[in-house]
N, C-alpha and C positions, 0 to 999 in steps of 0.2 A: 846461617851457615849451611843449611841443607839445600838452599835454592839451586846452586850450581849442579849439585848431584841430581836433584829432581829433574832439572832441565835435561840433563844427559839421559836419564832413564826415559823421560817422555819421548825423546828422539829414537830410542831403541825399540819402543813398543807402541804400535798404532792404537789409537783410540783408548789410551790409558786414562783411567779415572782414579785420582787419589782420594783417600778418605783419611782425614787427620782428626785425631782425638787428643785433647789436651787434658793433663792432670798432673798431680804430684806423683812421686815414685810409687806410692801404694796404689793409686788409681791406674797407673800404667801397668802394674802387675795384674790388677783385676781385669783390665782389657785383654791382656794376653791369656789369662786363665779361662775367661769366658769365650775365647775365640773371636772377640770383636776386633782384634788386631793381630796381624802376623808377626810384626816386629815392633819393638818399643825402644825409645831412647830416653834414658833417665839416669840420674845419679843412683847411688846404691839403693836397690829395691829392698834388700834384706834377704834373709835366709828362710822365710816362712814357707816357701814353696820350692821343692827340690827338683822340679821339672823345667827350670829355666836354664837355657844356654845363655852364657854371659861372655861378652867380648868387650874389654876396655877400649874406648876410642881415644880419650885424652884426659889429662889431669890439668886443672887450672886453679889459679889463685883467686882470692877475693880482693877487691880494692874499694876504697871509699869513693863516693861520687858526690859532688856538690854542684850547685848552680854556678855558672860562670860569673855571676854577680857576687858570689860569696867571697869574703876576704881571703879564704884559703885557696881559692881557685888559681891564684898566681903561682902556687907551689906544686912541684911534681912529687915531692916526698914530704910526708908528714910524720910526726911522732905522736904518741898518745897524749902528751901534754897539750898539744894543739887542739885536741878533741874534747877535753874534759868539760868545757862549758857549752858544747854544741848539742842541739836537739837531735836525737837519733830517730830515724825512721826505720822500723824493724820490718823486714820482709818475712812475716810469719808463715807465708805460704811456701817458703823454701825448705827443702828437706834438711838443710844444714843450718837452719835458723838457730837451733839450740847450740850447735857447735860454735857458730860465730858469736853468739851471745856469751858463751863461756869464755872465749878468748878475750872479748871486750871487757868482761867483768874482771878477769885476771889482771888487766892493765888499768883497773880503776875507773872504768867508764860506767855511768849509771844507766844500765840497760833497762832496769825496771821502770824507768820514767820515760821510756821511748814511746813514740806514736806507733801503734800497731797497724800495719798496712796489709790488705788482703789481695791486692792485685798489682801487677807490674804497671798497668796504665795509671792507677792512682799514685803509685810511687813516683813515676816520671813527672806527673803534673805537680805533685807536692815539691819535688826537687826543683823543678823549673820555677816555682813560685818562691823558692828560697825559704821553705818552711822548716827544713832540716837537712841532714846529711844521711847517707845510707851506705851500707856495705853490699856490693854486688859482685857476682862472678865476672871474670875477665871477658867471657863471651856474651854477657848481657848487652843487648843493643841499647845504646843511649843516643839521644839527639845531640846536635852540635851546641845546644844551649847548656849542656852539662859538661863537667870536667872530671876525669878520673885522677886519683892520686894514690900512690902506694903508701902504706904505713909500715914503718920499720917495726918488726916483731909481731905483726898480725899473723896468728897461726890458724889459718883457715884455707883449706884446699878441698877440692872435690874431684872425683873421677867420674866422668860420664861414660856410660856403657850402652852398648847395643844389646838388646834382649830378644830372644826367640824361645819358643816352647820346644823342649827336647822331645824328639820322636814324632812331632807333628809335621806332616808333609807341607812343604812350602811351595807357593806358586813360583813360576819362572821369574816374575817381577820381583817378588820378595827375595829370592835367591840372588838376583842381580843387584838389588839395593844393598843387601847384606855384604856381598863381595866389594862393592864400591865403597861403602862406608868403612869397612874394616881396612881397606887399602888406602884410604884418604890421608893426606898430609894435613892433619888438624892444626898443627902448630902455626901454619900460615894464617889461619883464621883467628887464632888466639892472639897472635902478635898484632894483627890489624885492629881488633877491638880493644885490646889493652892500651894501644897508643891513642885511641880516640879521645 
């Protein structure tokens, strides 16, 4: 989702070098605190540090993803009865893993017997091998070998934010990136990935 914006920034600034750091919401907060990053993008970091400037970018739902070979792949909408006998792959690295698990438990799914996955790459490979099914956010990139399906009653949403450190001077590049990201039409990207 960021590539079109980064391409535009690259054309505005000569000899620009990007530095990308990956992590969960807590780690993104730490990169910002330590000055290792000027801007961060993450779901809710939390309130433990009061020097963060926060701008919501978009809110998205979560959906189930299955292998295209899976019997449920032919359906665009599922209900929880369809999922009771399925093996769940849990994205424990996601900030909202507990929120998603709680919603699944409320609907009678046995979350405690799920396979715990610690990376997106492993998740994709296990889904492609039809080892189980998973819940992922709308903007998660999935290959054409997988299929998304909405589940009626799944109460799982997240808001993705842009973060900066209040009072810390920003470079011209960071300021341009911030303006661009805050003004972007994120719904166009959410709609594309949700239909994949």
